[in-house]
C-alpha positions, 0 to 999 in steps of 0.5 A: 862489221856492223852493217851485217849484224841483225838490227832490233827492227829485222829481230822484231821481224823475225820474232813476228813470224810466229804471228805471220804464221797464225795471220796466214793460217787464219787467212787460209780458212777466211778465204775458203769460208768466203766460198760459202756465199757463191756455193750458197747461191748456187745451191739456192738457184739449182736446187731449192728452187728447182725441188721447191724443198723448204727443208733444204733451204732451211738447213742450207741456210743455217749451214751458211749463217753459221759458216759466215759467223765463224768467219766473222770470228776468224776476221776478228782474231786476224785483226787483233793479232795484227794489232798486237804484231804492230804494238809487239814490233814497237815495243821491241824497236822504239827504245832503239830508234830513239837511242839511235836518234840520239847516237846519230845527232852526237856522231854526225850533227845531223838528223832529227825525230823523223825515224819515230815517225816512221816507226809509227807509219810502219806500225800502222801498216802492219795493223791495217788492211793494206797487209791482209791484202798481201795475205789474200792475194795467194788466193786469187789464182785459187778463185780463178782455177774454181771459175775455170771448173765452172767453164773455161770462158768464164775462167778466161774472163777472170784471168785477163781481169786479174792480169790487167789489175795486176799490170794496174798496181805494177804501174803504180809502183813505177810511177809513184815510187820516186815521186813519193820518195822525193815528197818524203825528202822534202817534207822532211826537210821542211819539218826540221825547218819548221822546229829550227825556226820555232826554237829561234822564233824570238830572234826571227821576230825581233830581227824581221826574219820572219818572211825570209825563213818562211820562204825557205820553209815555203820553197821546200814545202811546195817542192814536197807538195808538187812531188806529192800532188804528181804521185796522188794524181798518177795514183788517182788515175790508175786507181780510176782505171781499176774501177772501171776494170772491175765492173767491166769484168762483172758485166763480162762474166755475167753477160758470158755466163747468161749466154752459156745459160742460154746455151745450156752449157751452164746453169744459173746458179753457176753463172751468179756463183762465178760473179761472186767468186770473181769479186773475191778473187780480184778483191786482194789486187783492188786492195793493194791498188788502193793501199799502194801509197800506204805500202810504199810509205811503210816500206820507205819508213822500214828502210830508213829505220833499219838504215839508222839502227845499222848505221848507229848500232847500240854499243856493246855492253860494258862490265861496270867500273868502279866510281871514279875519284875524278882523275882525268887525262886526255892523251894525244887526241885529235878531235873532229866535229860530227860529220866534219873532216877538218880536225878541231883540236890537234895532239891534245895532252894534259891531265888533272889530278882528283879535286883539282880545278882547271881553267880553259881560256881562249879566243872565241872559236878556238875549241873550248867548247869543243874540248868540254864535248870531248872531256865528257864524252859527248864528241869521241876522239878521232884519235887518242883516248880520254881517261877517267881513272885510267879507264877510257870514256869508250870503256864506260856505258854511258848510262853508268857514266853520266851520274859521274859527270856533271856538265854545264853547256854554254847554251843550257837547255832544260827539258819539259818537265819541273825544276825538281825533275830537271835538277834531278836528271829525270831519274827517281827523285829524291828531294834531298839530293834535289835541295842539296844541289840546288843549295850548292848552286846557290839557286834554291832561293831563286827557285822558291820565288818561282810560281810553284817553286820546285814543282814549276813546270818548264818548257811547253805549258810552263813558264818561261825562264831567263837566261840567268835562271836557266843557267843556275838550274843548269848548274844545279843539275851539273852538280846533282849527286856530287859527280867526280868530273864537273865540266862548266862552260863559260858558266857565268855567261848569263849571271847578274852579280848575285848569281856570279857571287852564287857561283864563286861560293859553289866553285869554293864548296866544290873545292872542299869536296875535292871535286874535279872541276874544269871551268871554261872562260872567255879570258883568264880574268873570268876565271877564279883561282885555279890549279891549271890553266889551259890555253886553247889557240891554234887547234893546239892545248897548252897547260900552265900553273896558276903561278905562271898566270900570275907572272905572265899575266894575259900571256902565260906562255912568255913564263913557261915557253909553252911547257907544263909545270907542277901545277899549285893550289891558289884558291 
């Protein structure tokens, strides 16, 4: 169904139809004005020189200069319309492309930022002389027809020349299209490798992996370079052929014209005018050959943008829902990882009352982090439903749901910006709320010891934080605004003793504030007193009360037989 809907890119192109009409309108008059120079030459040779009339020369020159000035103004206006058209398309599409990249990564776990570069490539072509050539191309047969009016022989030479150049353009398309596509694919893969390698450069350096990673990147890079080289060689050959055809045609039409002048079938003015018009007739074809690579790149970029917008459309608008209290229920959920076909979790059922704190344990790779992504809405279920206050997470708008959820992933990623901006989730900064979140997370004193405190820049050009510092700032971000549901995935993994003490105090405060907390730990012994314990193993989730934990120790199933009992508060 989604594939039949109009994407934002197609909508933007349709909205730009009026601009295309204006471009075509200006192109009409610009191409008419291109006849000024040849007809000026025609009049000079056939009228002024034969009559020796200075007045005629003066007025013809004044008229020609005036018309050419008008043409220059029209060219400026057309150029500005093209630039504004490219900007308008970018404005209409950039947010949709950015969001689609995130949805693709969330849904399939694949893809990078190439669509953003594709949008830039397409926008640049829309503002370039390459697009102008397509608007001027329909005038080629009109100019050839004018040359036919001068003399049929001259018209035949112009027509044969246009056909030859058009054949070169078609050959360029078929000779370079596949190679350019392969080169683009290999280039995107190589670029993704570089980004991945840079993210893990410390590990690569420490473990002597740099040469091996460079070899893998070089393989893709050279593959793209090889295809690019073949395509460029073929394009260069065809461009050279086109540049040979052009002067040969000029010589042919001037030589034929001179013969016809000798035979007194045309005048010298007609010969010169025909030569100038021939150059104008062939200019769009030559321009299209010169910009063919840019056209192929823009066309490929357009298709990739259209595909990602079609495959990952924006969700429909949701009716605003009231702020949740934190009641969480997972009902018959089967979860598949993005892009995978084997379930991580099967038939998961459990519920959490508002204000409860539950612990999630299980062996490595059992699916604990997948469960965290499930209940935060990062990974949608294949079967079943996740509800927050009886409303399915799919019924929420992502941006509306976000403030009600706090999430501390296992691998904490902070974004380029200040510490304060990261804690505030890059929303409108509220100093009081930021300080409250940092104090609740026990990170306030640690942040003050940074070089510029809350204004310290993180990311490229900023300070490098330790794992424990990132985790504590990530915890402050998770509790910012006191969300109804807070999911913490192994929050003490990188903490020292002081950090663990601050975490325990934060959890105690969250309980007092009646926040629903899901706390993931590798072992039961890593959990503070909680209301329920969820054990993830063998793709199944079993729930136990904290009382069962005390009775059965490391194997609560022995006390409950894997069932669910009434949870008790043991904090």
